[in-house]
C-alpha positions in Angstrom: 0.0 0.0 0.0 1.5 3.3 -1.1 1.4 6.5 0.9 -1.5 8.8 0.1 -2.5 12.3 1.2 -4.8 12.7 4.2 -8.3 13.7 3.1 -10.4 16.3 4.7 -13.6 15.2 6.4 -15.9 16.6 3.6 -13.8 15.1 0.8 -13.6 11.7 2.6 -17.4 11.6 3.0 -17.9 12.5 -0.7 -15.4 9.8 -1.7 -17.2 7.1 0.3 -20.6 8.1 -1.2 -19.0 8.0 -4.7 -17.7 4.5 -4.1 -21.0 3.0 -3.1 -19.9 -0.4 -4.5 -17.5 -0.8 -1.5 -18.8 -2.9 1.3 -18.4 -1.5 4.9 -15.5 -3.9 5.4 -13.6 -2.8 2.3 -14.3 0.8 3.0 -12.8 0.4 6.4 -9.7 -1.2 4.8 -9.3 1.9 2.8 -8.6 3.8 6.0 -5.4 1.9 6.6 -2.7 4.4 5.9 0.4 2.2 6.2 1.2 -1.4 5.7 4.3 -2.3 7.8 6.0 -5.7 7.6 7.8 -7.3 10.6 10.2 -10.2 10.0 10.7 -12.0 13.3 13.3 -14.7 13.5 11.4 -17.1 15.8 8.5 -17.1 18.2 9.6 -20.0 20.4 12.0 -18.2 22.8 10.3 -16.4 25.7 12.0 -13.1 24.9 10.8 -13.4 21.3 7.3 -14.2 22.4 7.3 -11.1 24.6 8.8 -9.1 21.6 5.8 -10.0 19.5 3.3 -9.2 22.3 4.9 -5.8 22.7 4.7 -4.9 19.0 1.1 -6.1 18.7 0.1 -4.1 21.7 1.7 -1.0 20.1 0.0 -1.7 16.8 -3.4 -1.8 18.5 -2.9 1.8 19.4 -2.5 2.7 15.7 -5.8 1.9 13.7 -4.3 3.4 10.6 -1.5 0.7 10.5 -1.8 -2.7 9.0 1.0 -4.8 10.6 2.1 -8.1 9.0 4.2 -10.4 11.2 6.2 -13.3 9.8 7.9 -16.1 11.7 11.3 -17.2 10.4 11.1 -20.4 12.4 14.7 -19.9 13.5 16.0 -20.5 10.0 17.9 -18.0 7.9 16.6 -19.3 4.6 13.0 -19.0 5.9 13.5 -15.5 7.1 15.1 -14.5 3.8 12.0 -15.8 2.0 9.7 -14.0 4.4 11.4 -10.7 3.7 11.4 -11.3 -0.1 7.6 -11.8 0.2 7.2 -8.6 2.1 9.2 -6.7 -0.5 6.9 -8.2 -3.2 3.9 -6.9 -1.2 5.4 -3.4 -1.4 5.1 -2.8 2.3 5.6 0.9 3.3 8.3 0.0 5.9 10.1 -3.2 6.9 11.0 -4.1 10.5 13.4 -7.0 10.9 15.1 -8.8 13.7 17.7 -11.1 12.0 18.6 -14.6 13.0 22.2 -13.8 12.0 23.9 -10.7 10.6 25.6 -12.0 7.5 22.7 -14.2 6.3 20.1 -11.4 6.3 22.3 -8.6 4.9 21.6 -9.4 1.3 17.8 -9.4 1.5 17.9 -6.2 3.7 19.9 -4.6 0.9 17.2 -5.7 -1.6 14.5 -3.9 0.5 16.6 -0.8 0.7 17.2 -0.8 -3.1 13.4 -1.2 -3.4 13.1 2.2 -1.6 11.5 0.5 1.5 12.7 2.1 4.8 14.2 -0.7 6.9 14.3 -0.7 10.7 16.7 -3.2 12.2 15.6 -4.5 15.6 17.9 -6.2 18.2 20.5 -7.8 16.0 22.3 -5.8 13.4 23.2 -6.6 9.7 26.4 -6.0 7.8 25.3 -2.7 6.2 24.6 0.8 7.5 22.2 1.7 4.7 19.2 0.9 6.8 17.0 3.7 8.2 17.4 3.0 11.9 18.6 0.4 14.4 16.5 0.0 17.6 17.8 -2.2 20.5 19.8 -2.6 23.6 23.5 -1.9 23.9 24.8 -5.5 24.2 28.3 -4.5 24.9 27.2 -2.2 27.7 25.1 -5.0 29.2 28.0 -7.4 28.9 30.2 -4.9 30.7 27.6 -4.6 33.5 27.5 -8.4 33.8 31.3 -8.6 33.8 31.6 -5.9 36.5 29.1 -7.8 38.7 30.9 -11.1 38.1 34.1 -9.6 39.3 32.3 -8.3 42.4 30.8 -11.8 43.1 34.2 -13.4 42.7 36.0 -11.2 45.3 36.2 -7.7 43.9 38.5 -5.7 41.6 42.1 -6.9 41.9 41.1 -9.8 44.1 38.6 -11.8 42.0 39.3 -15.4 41.4 37.3 -18.5 40.4 36.4 -20.8 37.6 33.9 -19.4 35.0 31.8 -21.1 32.5 30.5 -18.9 29.7 27.7 -20.1 27.4 27.4 -18.2 24.2 24.3 -17.3 22.2 24.5 -17.8 18.4 28.0 -17.4 17.1 26.8 -15.6 14.0 25.0 -12.9 15.9 26.4 -9.5 16.9 24.6 -9.5 20.3 26.5 -12.7 21.4 29.9 -11.2 20.4 29.0 -7.9 22.1 27.9 -9.7 25.3 31.1 -11.7 25.3 33.4 -8.7 24.6 31.7 -6.4 27.2 31.9 -9.1 29.9 35.6 -9.8 29.2 36.5 -6.1 29.4 36.2 -6.5 33.1 36.9 -10.2 33.8 40.1 -10.4 31.7 41.8 -7.9 33.9 41.6 -10.4 36.8 44.4 -13.0 36.7 42.6 -15.1 39.3 39.7 -15.8 36.9 40.0 -18.9 34.8 37.7 -19.8 31.9 36.8 -23.4 31.7 35.4 -23.6 28.1 36.4 -22.6 24.6 33.6 -20.9 22.8 30.5 -23.0 23.3 27.2 -21.9 21.7 23.9 -22.8 23.2 22.2 -21.0 20.4 20.1 -19.0 23.0 18.3 -22.2 24.0 17.8 -23.7 27.5 18.2 -27.4 26.4 21.5 -26.8 24.6 22.9 -24.9 27.5 21.9 -27.7 29.8 24.0 -30.1 27.7 27.0 -27.8 27.6 26.8 -27.4 31.4 26.4 -31.1 32.0 29.6 -31.7 30.1 31.4 -28.9 32.0 30.3 -30.4 35.3 31.7 -33.8 34.4 35.0 -32.3 33.4 35.5 -29.8 36.2 35.5 -30.5 39.9 34.7 -26.9 40.9 32.9 -24.1 39.1 32.3 -20.7 40.7 30.2 -18.8 38.2 28.2 -19.3 35.0 27.5 -16.5 32.6 24.8 -17.3 30.1 24.2 -14.9 27.2 20.5 -15.0 28.0 18.3 -16.2 30.9 17.1 -19.5 29.3 20.7 -20.6 28.9 21.7 -19.5 32.4 18.7 -21.4 33.7 19.5 -24.5 31.6 23.0 -24.4 33.3 21.4 -24.1 36.7 19.2 -27.1 36.1 22.2 -29.2 35.0 24.0 -28.2 38.1 21.0 -28.9 40.3 20.6 -32.4 38.7 24.3 -33.0 39.6 23.7 -31.7 43.1 26.2 -28.9 42.6 24.1 -25.7 42.1 24.9 -24.3 45.5 28.7 -24.0 44.7 28.2 -21.4 42.0 26.5 -18.2 40.9 24.4 -17.8 37.7 24.2 -14.7 35.6 21.8 -14.2 32.7 20.5 -11.5 30.4 16.9 -10.6 29.3 15.2 -9.8 32.6 11.6 -10.6 31.5 9.4 -10.2 34.5 7.7 -13.6 34.1 11.0 -15.4 33.4 14.4 -14.0 34.5 13.1 -11.8 37.2 11.1 -14.7 38.7 14.2 -17.0 38.5 16.2 -14.3 40.4 13.5 -13.9 43.0 13.4 -17.7 43.6 17.2 -17.7 44.0 17.8 -19.9 41.0 19.6 -17.1 39.1 21.9 -14.8 41.0 21.3 -11.9 38.6 19.8 -10.9 35.3 20.2 -7.7 33.2 17.2 -6.2 31.4 17.4 -6.4 27.7 14.2 -4.7 26.7 12.4 -5.9 23.6 12.5 -3.3 20.8 9.2 -4.1 19.1 7.0 -1.3 20.5 9.7 1.4 20.0 10.6 0.1 16.6 7.0 0.4 15.4 6.6 3.8 16.9 9.8 4.9 15.1 8.7 3.5 11.8 5.3 5.3 12.0 7.1 8.5 12.9 9.3 8.2 9.9 6.4 7.4 7.5 4.6 10.5 8.8 7.5 12.6 7.7 9.3 13.1 11.0 13.0 12.8 11.4 14.4 9.7 13.2 17.8 9.1 14.7 20.1 6.5 13.2 20.1 4.5 16.5 17.8 4.2 19.4 19.4 2.5 22.3 17.1 1.1 25.0 18.1 1.2 28.7 19.2 -1.7 30.9 18.9 -2.5 34.6 20.6 -5.0 37.0 18.2 -7.3 38.8 19.3 -9.2 41.9 17.5 -10.7 44.9 17.5 -7.2 46.4 15.2 -5.6 43.9 13.5 -8.6 42.1 10.4 -8.5 44.2 10.0 -4.8 43.6 10.3 -5.3 39.8 7.7 -8.1 39.9 5.3 -5.8 41.7 5.9 -3.0 39.2 4.8 -5.4 36.5 1.7 -6.6 38.3 3.2 -10.0 39.4 2.9 -11.1 43.0 6.4 -12.2 44.2 
């Protein structure tokens, strides 16, 4: 659907009378000013499910927007096909949260060349020609997690312990940023030892469980686990619990969803989580703003927050959840 000029009330009334062949339903469809496509990588992960809820809730506030959401089913080739289909539909704007940076760059460039404004959400692509990026600062969040890990392991200049790090997807920028930020603090501590080479849990709880189960078999003592998201940190916790060793270590995750990570911290199963806000609502607001002719920034960075046992109950209450 192409952009059209807003009609005055009188002109709109006359146009509706003149098109008497239109049914009430089709006349209502004419009122949709923008068609916006959103290519989501998957809907299985809890953070992704919340992502979709947030963007749908925002879309409900904009009756002039027709939002099309596709599910890449956690497959690069499926997500590429989804975006190609949205391009063929000539959407007015494209929102995309890529499975991996390199694999989605080509089709994002196709959308850009088709003069479709592209808003990249959460994970970046290997081009800067898009209209805007909306998401958290993963390196900043990684730094916050690394700083807290040093504190838990004895403090700056004194920290020591064995650390297991479980990566998200190796082909994603957030995983690399969360790793790099974390290591900016922990690598300065000679007493901290890393027990694994790069091990990817692909953001999934079951894969992290398996990685942790192996780490437990191969190492007599583990002091801290850093999962690149809460499901993987929790998968590591469950593996340690099944081995009867969960009390010997601390568990740090990222995402901070109220009904997931915050609950796990409040229960004492995770030691801490760091909020990684979903960018769906803000991304849609920014796209609508741009389509309405307003200027948007190249980047919108969403804030983070550390959640520990000290403030978890308060965060739950703020989100309408009884601790």
